N, C-alpha and C positions, 0 to 999 in steps of 0.2 A: 582561498584558505578560509575557513570558517572556524572563529574562535567556538571552543567547545566545551562544556561543563554540564553535566547531566546529573539532576539530582531527582531524589521522589518528589519533591516539592519546588514549584517554581519560585515561590517567595524565599526559600532556604538559599535555591540555587543563586537568586539574584544577590544576598545576603553575603554569600560566600564569594563571589566574583568580583564585587563591586570594587573592594580596595585594590586588589592584585591587578583588575583590568584598567583601573585609573593609574597606577602605577606603570604597567606596561605603556599605556597610551602617550604618557609623560615621556617615558624613555623614547617611544618612537618619535615623539616631536624633538626630542633632543638629538636622534639620529638625522632628522630633518636639518637641524641646525648645523651638526658637524658636517652633513653632505655639502651643504653651501659652503663651508669653510674649508675644503680640501680633502675630506674625508669621502671623496667619491670620484669617479672619473666622468664629471660634467663639465665640458668646456671644449677648448681647442686641442687640436693634435698635439700640439708643443706643450701645453698646460697639462694635458693628461699624460705626456710622456714624463713630465716633470715631477708630477705625483707618483707615478709607478717607480722612477729612479729613487725618490725619497724613501718609498715602500719597501725597495730593494735593498737600501742601504740598512734599514730597520731589520730585514731578515726575511722578508716576506717573498715567498718563491713562488707563489701562486695567487692568481685572484680570480674570483668568479664574478661575472657581471651580470646585473639584474638590469634587464633591457626592456621589459613589458610593465611599465609603471602608468601607462596613459598617454605616452608619446604615439603619435600618428604612426602607423606600420611603415609607410615610404621613408618617414624620418628615421626611424629603426634600422632599418635596411640600409640606408645611406650612411648611418653611423657606425654601423657594423663595417661597412668597407674602409671607412676613416680609421676604426678601431684597428682593424687588420693593417692598414699602412702604418699607424702608429706602433704596433707590435713589431712589424718589420724594420722600422727605422731602429727601435731599441735593440733588435738582435741584432742589426748590423754594428751598431756602436758596441754593444758586448763584444762581439766577436773580433772588432777592431782592438779593442783593449786587452783581449786576452792573446792577441799575437804582437803585441807591442813588446820588442825585445827589452829585458831589464837593463838598466844603467849599470855601466860597468863601474866597480867600486874607484874611491877617488885614489889617485896614485900616493903612495906614501911620501910624506913630506921628507925631503932629503936632510939629514943631519949633517952637521958639519962644520 
């Protein structure tokens, strides 16, 4: 990805993008802090599964995973295998919850 803004004049282009680009880079840094604080799927299978469950409770029904951010290729591929295992665990748990029979209503209290 290349950040892009083309103008007739290089100095004017620089002046036009300076403020917005600084704000963008600050927000990207904030995203890194957010990722480190649970706004990501970085960690163990169980930790990532917990994050997915939290997101699902908030209404998230799909997650796109960015995996090519500098991690070694072999590690990325191993991580994808573990991600698939975590997904399978979550799907099994969701299926088990879906087939759990509802509890019978409490019996009415006898009057008398």
